[in-house]
N, C-alpha and C positions, 0 to 999 in steps of 0.2 A: 504494500500500500504506500503510495507516495505521500510526502509530507502534506501536500495541498489537500489530498483526499482525507487524510487524518484530521487536519485542521477543520475541514468542512463538517466531518462527523462530530468532532468535539464541539463545534459551534452549535450544531443542532441540539446536542445533549445539554449544553449550558443554557440554551434558550428554554428548553423544556423544564429544566431544574430551577430556572430563575436565578442562576448563579451569575450575578453581574460582574464580579471580578474576573472569573474565567472567561466570560463572554467578551469583556473588554480586551483582555490579553490576547485571546485567540483572534479577535478582529484586528488588533495591531500587528500580529504575526502575519496574518493573511495579507494585510495591506503592504507590509514590508516585502513579502514575497512577490506580490503583484507589481510593486514599484521596481523591484530588481528585474523582474521578467520584462517589463517595458524598457527599462534601461539597457538590458542586454539585447533585446530585440528577438529573443527566442525562448522556448521553454527551458526552464532551469534544469541543469544536471543535478545529481545528488550532491556533488561537491559544492555547487553554487548555493543550493538550499542550505547545506550545512554552514556555509559562510554567513548567510543571512541569520540563521538561528544563533550562531556564535556572536554576531554583532549585536543582536537584540539582548542576549544574555549579558554581554560585556557592558552595554549601556545601563542596564539595570543594576549591575554590580557597582558601577561607578557612581550611579545615583545614590545607592545605599551608603557607600563610603562618604559621599558628600553630606548626606542627611545626618549620618552619625557624627561627623565632624561639627556640624552646625547644631547639634543637640535637638534635632527635629524628630523626636521619638514618635510623634503623631504620623509622620510619613514613613518611618522605618518599617513598621509592621506591614504596611501595604506593599512596599517594594519587596520585602522578603517573601510575601505571598506570591507576588508576580514572578519572582525568580524561581520559586518551586514549580509554577505552571510552565514556564519557559524551559526549565530543565528536563521536563518530560519529553521534549522534542529534540533535545541535544543528545549526542552520543555519550556513552559512559565515559567519564573522565579518568585519565590515567592516574595511578597513584604516584607518589614522590619516588618510590623505589623503581617503578617502571620507567619514569622519566630519566632517573639517574642511569639506569641500564642503557637506555637509548642514547643518551649523551656520551657515556663511556664508549659504547660501540662506535659512534660517529667520530669521536676523537681519534680512535685507533684507525678507522677507515680513511680519514683525510690526513692522518699523520700530523696532527696538531701538536705543537710543542709548548706554546705559551699564549698569552693574551693577544699576540699579533695575529693569531689564527682564529680569533673569535668569530669573524664573519664567515669563514669557511665552515666552521662547526655549526653555527646557527643555520646556515644555508642547507646543511645536510640533515639537521634535526627537524626543522620546522615542517617540511613536507610529511614527515612520519607522524607528527603529533597534531597536525592541523585539526582544529575543532575538538580535540580530545584532551588538551592541556592548556592551562593559562600561560600565555606568552611571558608574563613576568616571572613565573616560577621556572620556566624553561631557561630564561635569560640568567637568572640567579644560579641555577644548577650548572649551566655552562661555565659561568665565571668561576664558581667554586672549584669545578673540576680542572679548569685551566690554570688556576692559581696553586694547585697542589705541587 
């Protein structure tokens, strides 16, 4: 089942259940996919759909961080609920150990010896973890491994 079909089914379910939060989040997700489809000029591939979902998730996580910094607890709960809904459509996230293993393998593959090879390592790692890991965590892991 494609992501668009899944969102349509979830939209119907949320409407029937009168679940406004889920309804709003699913509508935003569908709009984001439609906008990307128009921008690309063709039906989205699974990777492109994944990119849209990752972008939506990242936006909400950044909002959560800002609301927490601003002591806006009234908005934090709503954003956390939205994140849980969006995470249903995102692929399972890699654990820190899995990321470390991928980084270690990539360092060996490209023959990296120090921080000067940071770009090479990131270039090898990111396609493997696209949508499955937070870019900041990957960045920190690569730096830690290269500084050993």
